[in-house]
C-alpha positions in Angstrom: 99.4 105.4 95.0 103.4 103.7 96.2 105.3 106.2 94.3 105.4 110.3 93.9 106.4 112.3 91.0 109.1 114.6 91.6 110.4 116.6 88.8 109.9 113.7 86.4 111.3 110.9 88.8 109.5 108.3 90.6 110.3 108.6 94.8 109.6 105.9 96.8 106.9 106.9 99.6 108.9 108.1 102.8 109.1 105.5 105.8 107.0 107.1 108.2 103.9 106.9 105.8 104.6 103.2 105.5 104.9 102.9 109.2 102.1 104.8 109.9 99.8 103.0 107.7 101.0 99.5 109.0 100.3 100.6 112.4 96.3 101.6 111.2 96.3 98.5 109.7 97.3 96.8 112.7 94.8 98.2 115.0 92.4 97.8 112.3 93.1 93.9 111.9 92.8 93.8 116.2 89.5 95.6 116.4 87.9 93.0 113.0 89.7 90.3 115.3 87.9 91.1 118.5 84.5 91.4 116.7 84.7 88.6 115.0 85.7 87.0 118.1 82.5 87.8 119.9 80.2 87.4 117.3 81.3 84.2 116.5 82.3 85.0 112.8 84.9 83.1 111.8 85.6 85.5 108.2 85.4 88.2 110.3 88.3 86.8 112.6 90.5 85.8 109.9 90.3 88.9 107.8 91.2 90.6 111.1 94.2 88.6 111.3 95.1 89.3 107.3 95.0 93.0 108.1 97.4 92.3 111.2 100.0 90.7 108.9 99.5 93.3 105.9 100.2 96.3 109.1 102.9 94.1 110.1 104.6 94.0 106.3 104.0 98.3 105.6 105.8 98.3 109.3 108.6 96.4 108.2 109.0 98.3 104.8 109.1 101.5 106.9 112.0 100.1 108.8 114.2 98.5 106.0 113.5 102.2 104.0 115.0 103.7 107.0 117.9 101.4 107.3 119.2 101.8 103.3 119.0 106.0 103.8 
């Protein structure tokens, strides 16, 4: 869930959570890409690259939240 309720208002997630999720997605993506490369499975390799891009986006979102504080 992207937001939590606090006194009846929606508050954006904290930036460190976005950064942590981004790091986990990037690590998961690297593992999938490596598994796909070793097994010759192009779909798994592509899925790993997509997870890495998703992780990078979440990481950048967390840094942006820090800048806007």
